[in-house]
MDAnalysis code that builds the backbone (N, CA, C; Angstrom):
import MDAnalysis as mda
import numpy as np

u = mda.Universe.empty(456, n_residues=152, atom_resindex=np.repeat(np.arange(152), 3), trajectory=True)
u.add_TopologyAttr("name", ["N", "CA", "C"] * 152)
u.add_TopologyAttr("resid", np.arange(1, 153))
u.add_TopologyAttr("resname", ["MET", "GLY", "GLN", "GLU", "GLU", "LYS", "ILE", "ARG", "GLU", "GLY", "PHE", "LEU", "ALA", "ALA", "PHE", "GLY", "TYR", "LEU", "GLN", "ASP", "LYS", "ILE", "THR", "ILE", "GLN", "ARG", "SER", "ARG", "ARG", "ILE", "PHE", "VAL", "THR", "VAL", "ASP", "ILE", "GLU", "LYS", "PHE", "ALA", "GLU", "VAL", "PHE", "ASP", "PHE", "ALA", "VAL", "LYS", "LYS", "LEU", "GLY", "PHE", "SER", "VAL", "LEU", "CYS", "VAL", "ILE", "THR", "GLY", "LEU", "ASP", "GLU", "GLY", "ASP", "ARG", "LEU", "THR", "PHE", "ILE", "TYR", "HIS", "LEU", "ASP", "ASP", "GLY", "SER", "GLY", "VAL", "MET", "LEU", "ASN", "LEU", "LYS", "THR", "GLY", "VAL", "SER", "LYS", "GLU", "ARG", "PRO", "VAL", "ILE", "LYS", "THR", "VAL", "THR", "GLU", "TYR", "PHE", "PRO", "SER", "ALA", "GLU", "VAL", "TYR", "GLU", "ARG", "GLU", "LEU", "VAL", "ASP", "LEU", "LEU", "GLY", "ALA", "LYS", "VAL", "GLU", "GLY", "LEU", "LEU", "PRO", "GLY", "TYR", "ARG", "TYR", "PRO", "LEU", "PRO", "ASP", "GLY", "TRP", "PRO", "SER", "GLY", "GLU", "TYR", "PRO", "LEU", "ARG", "LYS", "ASP", "TRP", "ILE", "PRO", "GLU", "ASN", "LYS", "ASN", "GLY"])
u.atoms.positions = np.array([
    [128.178, 92.481, 76.131],
    [127.520, 92.201, 77.396],
    [126.013, 92.105, 77.156],
    [125.418, 91.019, 77.645],
    [123.986, 90.821, 77.477],
    [123.166, 91.712, 78.394],
    [121.894, 91.764, 78.123],
    [120.994, 92.604, 78.904],
    [120.988, 92.215, 80.384],
    [121.050, 90.931, 80.661],
    [121.056, 90.465, 82.038],
    [122.297, 90.964, 82.780],
    [123.433, 90.919, 82.103],
    [124.684, 91.392, 82.705],
    [124.643, 92.903, 82.945],
    [124.027, 93.640, 82.035],
    [123.899, 95.093, 82.223],
    [123.056, 95.394, 83.454],
    [121.997, 94.644, 83.631],
    [121.138, 94.825, 84.812],
    [121.929, 94.486, 86.069],
    [122.672, 93.391, 86.037],
    [123.498, 92.993, 87.173],
    [124.497, 94.100, 87.507],
    [125.164, 94.625, 86.501],
    [126.146, 95.691, 86.712],
    [125.482, 96.954, 87.267],
    [124.260, 97.248, 86.818],
    [123.523, 98.390, 87.358],
    [123.260, 98.236, 88.848],
    [122.845, 97.058, 89.246],
    [122.632, 96.794, 90.669],
    [123.936, 96.926, 91.453],
    [125.002, 96.349, 90.935],
    [126.271, 96.367, 91.662],
    [126.861, 97.770, 91.767],
    [126.653, 98.586, 90.755],
    [127.149, 99.962, 90.812],
    [126.449, 100.740, 91.928],
    [125.172, 100.447, 92.133],
    [124.399, 101.153, 93.157],
    [124.476, 100.484, 94.524],
    [124.600, 99.159, 94.529],
    [124.535, 98.390, 95.775],
    [125.618, 97.302, 95.763],
    [126.833, 97.692, 96.052],
    [127.938, 96.748, 96.032],
    [127.739, 95.549, 96.937],
    [126.961, 95.719, 98.001],
    [126.727, 94.614, 98.937],
    [125.931, 93.464, 98.311],
    [125.421, 93.652, 97.096],
    [124.697, 92.582, 96.412],
    [125.615, 91.664, 95.604],
    [126.905, 91.870, 95.712],
    [127.893, 91.139, 94.905],
    [127.609, 89.638, 94.822],
    [127.371, 89.002, 95.924],
    [127.138, 87.557, 95.931],
    [125.661, 87.206, 96.018],
    [124.806, 88.166, 95.763],
    [123.369, 87.976, 95.928],
    [122.598, 88.017, 94.613],
    [123.319, 88.096, 93.500],
    [122.677, 88.183, 92.186],
    [123.023, 86.934, 91.383],
    [121.983, 86.297, 90.869],
    [122.177, 85.104, 90.053],
    [121.448, 85.280, 88.730],
    [122.162, 85.089, 87.652],
    [121.515, 85.026, 86.341],
    [121.264, 83.544, 86.106],
    [120.042, 83.141, 86.344],
    [119.702, 81.720, 86.307],
    [119.785, 81.159, 84.898],
    [119.297, 81.956, 83.958],
    [119.353, 81.608, 82.544],
    [118.997, 82.872, 81.775],
    [118.936, 82.771, 80.487],
    [118.581, 83.931, 79.682],
    [117.259, 84.524, 80.169],
    [117.249, 85.811, 80.405],
    [116.079, 86.593, 80.795],
    [115.539, 86.295, 82.194],
    [116.330, 85.651, 83.056],
    [115.911, 85.345, 84.423],
    [117.004, 85.732, 85.404],
    [116.704, 86.751, 86.225],
    [117.660, 87.259, 87.199],
    [117.032, 87.161, 88.588],
    [117.790, 86.623, 89.527],
    [117.366, 86.552, 90.914],
    [118.281, 87.412, 91.760],
    [117.685, 88.236, 92.608],
    [118.443, 89.076, 93.530],
    [117.871, 88.838, 94.919],
    [118.726, 88.432, 95.842],
    [118.311, 88.213, 97.223],
    [118.731, 89.419, 98.041],
    [117.767, 90.016, 98.754],
    [117.987, 91.268, 99.466],
    [117.482, 91.132, 100.902],
    [118.274, 91.580, 101.868],
    [117.802, 91.622, 103.246],
    [116.613, 92.569, 103.332],
    [115.686, 92.269, 104.212],
    [114.463, 93.068, 104.326],
    [114.771, 94.536, 104.628],
    [115.847, 94.806, 105.368],
    [116.197, 96.197, 105.710],
    [116.587, 97.017, 104.483],
    [117.067, 96.373, 103.440],
    [117.509, 97.060, 102.220],
    [116.528, 96.882, 101.062],
    [115.473, 96.110, 101.300],
    [114.574, 95.750, 100.213],
    [113.944, 96.980, 99.549],
    [113.447, 97.917, 100.331],
    [112.738, 99.075, 99.765],
    [113.619, 99.855, 98.793],
    [114.877, 100.083, 99.140],
    [115.749, 100.867, 98.258],
    [116.103, 100.093, 96.988],
    [116.285, 98.794, 97.096],
    [116.602, 97.987, 95.916],
    [115.375, 97.888, 95.008],
    [114.201, 97.701, 95.598],
    [112.955, 97.641, 94.825],
    [112.731, 98.961, 94.086],
    [112.898, 100.076, 94.793],
    [112.729, 101.403, 94.201],
    [113.689, 101.591, 93.026],
    [114.929, 101.195, 93.191],
    [115.934, 101.307, 92.136],
    [115.534, 100.469, 90.924],
    [115.078, 99.239, 91.163],
    [114.680, 98.354, 90.064],
    [113.552, 98.965, 89.243],
    [112.602, 99.574, 89.933],
    [111.448, 100.149, 89.241],
    [111.811, 101.472, 88.567],
    [112.411, 102.388, 89.310],
    [112.638, 103.744, 88.808],
    [113.879, 103.895, 87.930],
    [114.934, 103.162, 88.224],
    [116.184, 103.344, 87.475],
    [116.411, 102.273, 86.410],
    [115.958, 101.055, 86.687],
    [116.190, 99.974, 85.730],
    [114.976, 99.677, 84.860],
    [113.854, 100.320, 85.144],
    [112.691, 100.208, 84.263],
    [111.846, 98.959, 84.411],
    [111.907, 98.317, 85.554],
    [111.032, 97.159, 85.770],
    [109.654, 97.679, 86.152],
    [108.825, 97.838, 85.125],
    [107.562, 98.564, 85.264],
    [106.326, 97.683, 85.371],
    [106.516, 96.369, 85.410],
    [105.375, 95.461, 85.510],
    [105.602, 94.516, 86.680],
    [104.660, 94.511, 87.624],
    [104.671, 93.513, 88.689],
    [103.821, 92.357, 88.209],
    [104.454, 91.209, 88.002],
    [103.733, 90.037, 87.494],
    [102.984, 89.328, 88.605],
    [103.651, 89.135, 89.734],
    [103.054, 88.432, 90.867],
    [104.018, 88.537, 92.042],
    [103.511, 88.274, 93.243],
    [104.354, 88.128, 94.431],
    [104.136, 86.706, 94.938],
    [105.220, 85.977, 95.091],
    [105.154, 84.615, 95.606],
    [105.539, 84.620, 97.076],
    [104.756, 83.951, 97.894],
    [105.075, 83.792, 99.309],
    [105.380, 82.337, 99.607],
    [106.424, 82.111, 100.406],
    [106.849, 80.751, 100.746],
    [107.089, 80.617, 102.245],
    [106.739, 79.483, 102.789],
    [107.076, 79.147, 104.161],
    [108.333, 78.289, 104.096],
    [109.422, 78.802, 104.642],
    [110.691, 78.075, 104.610],
    [111.123, 77.681, 106.020],
    [110.164, 77.216, 106.802],
    [110.470, 76.773, 108.159],
    [110.300, 77.885, 109.167],
    [111.404, 78.499, 109.583],
    [111.321, 79.584, 110.564],
    [111.201, 80.956, 109.900],
    [111.190, 80.973, 108.569],
    [111.101, 82.240, 107.830],
    [110.000, 82.196, 106.781],
    [109.473, 83.363, 106.485],
    [108.601, 83.539, 105.331],
    [109.424, 84.267, 104.278],
    [109.391, 83.777, 103.077],
    [110.139, 84.371, 101.975],
    [109.151, 84.913, 100.958],
    [109.499, 86.058, 100.386],
    [108.652, 86.705, 99.391],
    [109.481, 86.998, 98.150],
    [108.953, 86.629, 97.004],
    [109.633, 86.888, 95.735],
    [108.738, 87.781, 94.895],
    [109.260, 88.941, 94.546],
    [108.549, 89.915, 93.720],
    [109.044, 89.719, 92.289],
    [108.151, 89.275, 91.423],
    [108.510, 88.983, 90.032],
    [108.169, 90.212, 89.190],
    [109.204, 90.841, 88.642],
    [109.055, 92.076, 87.883],
    [109.527, 91.877, 86.447],
    [108.891, 92.595, 85.528],
    [109.245, 92.523, 84.111],
    [109.580, 93.930, 83.624],
    [110.545, 94.016, 82.726],
    [110.937, 95.322, 82.198],
    [110.345, 95.623, 80.819],
    [109.453, 94.758, 80.348],
    [108.831, 94.974, 79.052],
    [109.562, 94.315, 77.900],
    [110.784, 93.833, 78.150],
    [111.551, 93.178, 77.085],
    [111.590, 91.662, 77.263],
    [110.918, 91.187, 78.299],
    [110.928, 89.752, 78.568],
    [111.918, 89.330, 79.631],
    [112.691, 90.277, 80.176],
    [113.598, 89.953, 81.268],
    [112.791, 89.967, 82.559],
    [112.876, 88.870, 83.309],
    [112.156, 88.738, 84.572],
    [113.141, 88.902, 85.719],
    [112.894, 89.916, 86.541],
    [113.688, 90.152, 87.736],
    [112.909, 89.603, 88.913],
    [113.556, 88.760, 89.686],
    [112.928, 88.134, 90.841],
    [113.641, 88.642, 92.088],
    [113.021, 89.604, 92.781],
    [113.603, 90.156, 94.003],
    [113.096, 89.345, 95.177],
    [114.022, 88.738, 95.906],
    [113.671, 87.819, 96.980],
    [114.105, 88.401, 98.315],
    [113.204, 88.361, 99.294],
    [113.518, 88.807, 100.643],
    [112.789, 87.906, 101.624],
    [113.148, 88.000, 102.879],
    [112.505, 87.147, 103.863],
    [112.467, 87.792, 105.230],
    [111.572, 87.274, 106.057],
    [111.397, 87.753, 107.427],
    [111.164, 86.547, 108.331],
    [111.396, 86.730, 109.611],
    [111.132, 85.637, 110.545],
    [109.624, 85.474, 110.714],
    [109.200, 84.266, 110.981],
    [107.780, 84.014, 111.220],
    [107.297, 84.722, 112.482],
    [108.213, 84.960, 113.404],
    [107.847, 85.625, 114.655],
    [107.529, 87.103, 114.442],
    [108.106, 87.691, 113.422],
    [107.821, 89.095, 113.077],
    [107.717, 89.198, 111.553],
    [106.600, 88.711, 111.000],
    [106.464, 88.623, 109.537],
    [105.977, 89.923, 108.887],
    [106.738, 90.993, 109.074],
    [106.319, 92.314, 108.612],
    [107.064, 92.702, 107.341],
    [106.294, 93.084, 106.321],
    [106.837, 93.642, 105.089],
    [106.068, 94.927, 104.789],
    [106.566, 95.720, 103.878],
    [105.890, 96.966, 103.491],
    [105.192, 96.778, 102.158],
    [104.089, 97.450, 102.015],
    [103.331, 97.377, 100.765],
    [104.121, 97.999, 99.613],
    [103.859, 97.494, 98.418],
    [104.429, 98.090, 97.206],
    [103.309, 98.680, 96.340],
    [102.149, 98.894, 96.933],
    [101.009, 99.423, 96.170],
    [101.238, 100.845, 95.674],
    [102.162, 101.580, 96.278],
    [102.450, 102.918, 95.760],
    [103.101, 102.838, 94.381],
    [103.799, 101.754, 94.098],
    [104.389, 101.518, 92.780],
    [103.399, 100.819, 91.851],
    [102.749, 99.804, 92.409],
    [101.850, 98.951, 91.630],
    [100.548, 98.756, 92.412],
    [99.510, 99.547, 92.125],
    [98.250, 99.373, 92.843],
    [97.710, 97.942, 92.789],
    [98.012, 97.237, 91.714],
    [97.534, 95.863, 91.579],
    [98.187, 94.911, 92.583],
    [99.238, 95.343, 93.264],
    [99.894, 94.504, 94.268],
    [98.963, 94.198, 95.430],
    [97.918, 94.986, 95.574],
    [96.994, 94.799, 96.694],
    [96.474, 93.371, 96.773],
    [96.084, 92.794, 95.661],
    [95.526, 91.447, 95.680],
    [96.576, 90.420, 96.101],
    [97.800, 90.567, 95.649],
    [98.870, 89.645, 96.032],
    [99.213, 89.796, 97.515],
    [99.241, 91.036, 97.983],
    [99.553, 91.275, 99.391],
    [98.446, 90.740, 100.298],
    [97.200, 90.832, 99.876],
    [96.108, 90.258, 100.671],
    [96.229, 88.733, 100.733],
    [96.702, 88.119, 99.660],
    [96.963, 86.678, 99.690],
    [98.039, 86.346, 100.724],
    [99.098, 87.152, 100.783],
    [100.174, 86.918, 101.740],
    [99.667, 87.025, 103.172],
    [98.762, 87.961, 103.401],
    [98.165, 88.132, 104.723],
    [97.295, 86.927, 105.067],
    [96.377, 86.588, 104.186],
    [95.422, 85.506, 104.447],
    [96.073, 84.135, 104.516],
    [96.965, 83.841, 103.598],
    [97.465, 82.479, 103.459],
    [98.730, 82.182, 104.261],
    [99.540, 83.232, 104.533],
    [100.796, 83.017, 105.243],
    [100.913, 83.790, 106.555],
    [99.992, 84.707, 106.805],
    [100.042, 85.477, 108.045],
    [101.019, 86.623, 108.023],
    [101.385, 87.101, 106.842],
    [102.261, 88.273, 106.746],
    [101.504, 89.504, 107.232],
    [102.241, 90.446, 107.764],
    [101.696, 91.756, 108.123],
    [102.254, 92.726, 107.086],
    [101.366, 93.354, 106.330],
    [101.812, 94.246, 105.259],
    [101.559, 95.683, 105.686],
    [102.615, 96.370, 106.126],
    [102.498, 97.760, 106.552],
    [102.127, 98.637, 105.364],
    [101.132, 99.482, 105.571],
    [100.706, 100.401, 104.529],
    [99.593, 99.866, 103.648],
    [99.264, 98.606, 103.773],
    [98.147, 98.041, 103.015],
    [96.858, 98.544, 103.651],
    [96.054, 99.220, 102.868],
    [94.826, 99.803, 103.400],
    [93.863, 98.714, 103.853],
    [93.078, 99.012, 104.891],
    [92.078, 98.036, 105.327],
    [91.133, 97.717, 104.175],
    [90.685, 96.497, 104.144],
    [89.780, 96.113, 103.067],
    [89.331, 94.678, 103.231],
    [88.874, 94.131, 102.153],
    [88.325, 92.789, 102.136],
    [89.415, 91.739, 102.345],
    [88.975, 90.548, 102.699],
    [89.876, 89.400, 102.785],
    [90.014, 88.804, 101.395],
    [91.156, 88.203, 101.154],
    [91.345, 87.496, 99.895],
    [92.495, 86.528, 100.047],
    [92.329, 85.318, 99.680],
    [91.180, 84.660, 99.059],
    [90.268, 83.942, 100.052],
    [90.603, 83.971, 101.332],
    [89.808, 83.239, 102.312],
    [88.505, 83.975, 102.630],
    [87.472, 83.252, 103.023],
    [86.187, 83.888, 103.336],
    [86.263, 84.700, 104.625],
    [85.350, 85.634, 104.774],
    [85.329, 86.511, 105.951],
    [85.275, 85.738, 107.262],
    [84.635, 84.603, 107.295],
    [84.498, 83.832, 108.519],
    [85.667, 82.918, 108.847],
    [86.734, 82.977, 108.075],
    [87.883, 82.114, 108.308],
    [88.469, 82.407, 109.688],
    [88.851, 81.387, 110.454],
    [89.364, 81.600, 111.819],
    [90.633, 82.452, 111.853],
    [90.690, 83.359, 112.790],
    [91.851, 84.217, 112.981],
    [93.061, 83.366, 113.369],
    [94.221, 83.702, 112.819],
    [95.453, 82.999, 113.155],
    [95.659, 81.668, 112.448],
    [94.775, 81.345, 111.514],
    [94.886, 80.104, 110.745],
    [95.397, 80.450, 109.342],
    [96.611, 79.994, 109.021],
    [97.242, 80.338, 107.752],
    [97.532, 79.059, 106.967],
    [96.679, 78.719, 106.004],
    [96.753, 77.406, 105.360],
    [97.986, 77.118, 104.509],
    [98.796, 78.109, 104.174],
    [100.018, 77.814, 103.416],
    [101.263, 77.710, 104.298],
    [101.065, 77.822, 105.596],
    [102.197, 77.604, 106.499],
    [102.385, 76.109, 106.697],
    [103.624, 75.698, 106.727],
    [103.930, 74.271, 106.864],
    [103.430, 73.683, 108.171],
    [103.333, 74.493, 109.210],
    [102.902, 73.980, 110.508],
    [101.384, 74.054, 110.714],
    [100.650, 74.461, 109.690],
    [99.202, 74.557, 109.814],
    [98.574, 73.173, 109.789],
    [97.660, 72.948, 110.711],
    [96.939, 71.692, 110.775],
    [95.452, 71.998, 110.599],
    [94.866, 71.514, 109.529],
    [93.436, 71.752, 109.314],
    [92.619, 71.188, 110.477],
    [91.571, 71.914, 110.850],
    [90.745, 71.525, 111.988],
    [90.223, 70.100, 111.852],
    [89.836, 69.685, 110.662],
    [89.253, 68.352, 110.486],
    [90.293, 67.234, 110.585],
    [91.587, 67.574, 110.700],
    [92.626, 66.535, 110.852],
    [93.100, 66.430, 112.305],
    [92.560, 67.269, 113.203],
    [93.006, 67.262, 114.596],
    [92.528, 66.032, 115.351],
    [91.440, 65.461, 115.003],
    [90.869, 64.411, 115.814],
    [91.123, 63.094, 115.256],
])
């Protein structure tokens, strides 16, 4: 059994409901799709029990009526775990992972600025990457965003 299969089996032993939610895309690439209500426990398990100790990046996507977030984690051996979750645009609330990875702050600030996510537990601080004067409620990576200079 390859390393990817061992990781898959570890997830399934702990979270049987992930049976149809785990894809080994190719060697060293695993995708796990998790409902937002279960995300925290699966993320915690991946970090503490499976040894995914490096957060590479968080990707945010606008998929129409939902915002999707993919947490790309590495276990130090080159296996990339991609934990994917999503929320409705009407209530785009996720929880911070800075308690695990302090460096997540910069990625989470991008999600706030560019997609309008609300990150519970993210400490108040600077904007990133948009400037302080950027208009409130304007999220340039949302598909429905219309730049001001294109309105007229």
